[in-house]
C-alpha positions as a printed Julia matrix, in Angstrom:
81×3 Matrix{Float64}:
  0.0    0.0    0.0
  1.31   3.45  -0.87
  1.13   6.35   1.53
 -0.74   9.28  -0.09
 -0.36   7.56  -3.46
  3.44   7.68  -3.35
  5.41   4.58  -4.16
  8.21   3.32  -1.99
 11.59   4.64  -3.01
 14.47   2.14  -2.81
 17.42   3.28  -0.73
 20.59   1.17  -0.83
 22.38   0.17   2.34
 26.12   0.66   2.57
 27.3   -2.81   3.56
 30.98  -2.97   2.64
 33.73  -0.38   2.68
 35.71  -1.85  -0.26
 33.31  -0.38  -2.83
 32.26   2.56  -0.68
 32.65   5.25  -3.33
 30.44   3.49  -5.88
 27.79   2.71  -3.29
 27.98   6.23  -1.87
 27.56   7.72  -5.33
 24.55   5.49  -5.94
 23.08   6.5   -2.59
 23.6   10.21  -3.23
 22.09   9.97  -6.7
 19.06   8.05  -5.5
 18.42  10.58  -2.75
 19.25  13.75  -4.68
 17.56  12.84  -7.95
 13.95  13.04  -6.7
 14.7   15.97  -4.39
 16.4   18.35  -6.83
 13.26  20.49  -7.33
 13.11  21.09  -3.58
 16.8   22.04  -3.44
 16.33  24.48  -6.33
 13.15  25.94  -4.85
 14.86  26.39  -1.48
 17.74  28.3   -3.06
 15.39  30.52  -5.09
 13.16  31.2   -2.07
 16.16  32.07   0.12
 17.46  34.48  -2.54
 14.1   36.19  -3.09
 13.35  36.57   0.63
 16.83  38.02   1.15
 16.28  40.57  -1.64
 12.8   41.45  -0.32
 14.18  42.0    3.18
 17.0   44.15   1.85
 14.56  46.24  -0.2
 12.25  46.64   2.79
 15.02  47.68   5.16
 16.35  50.27   2.7
 12.95  51.68   1.71
 12.19  55.33   2.39
  9.56  54.45   4.97
 11.89  52.48   7.24
 15.26  54.0    6.37
 15.32  56.39   9.36
 13.23  54.29  11.72
 15.07  53.88  15.05
 13.94  50.23  15.21
 15.8   49.48  11.98
 18.96  47.55  12.93
 20.67  48.68   9.7
 19.89  52.4   10.08
 23.48  53.33  10.93
 24.85  51.3    8.04
 22.35  52.86   5.59
 23.16  56.37   6.84
 26.87  55.67   6.39
 26.3   54.42   2.82
 24.17  57.46   1.95
 26.7   59.94   3.35
 29.33  58.76   0.86
 27.09  59.37  -2.16
């Protein structure tokens, strides 16, 4: 029986150390192959959230807000320009 309609995914067991590299490569490929969309989505999400936070912190509305932890850094950057 499949849980939520998903089939069981075979995962090899590392049994001997003499062919460790081949077995390790097989293990990594079998784990990473179905998960690559999640790795890519995580990287894209992290990048976009970082850019959104940076844009929000440097916006005109919050640039001089005393609660802004980057206010001193932003003021220093603006004084040079």
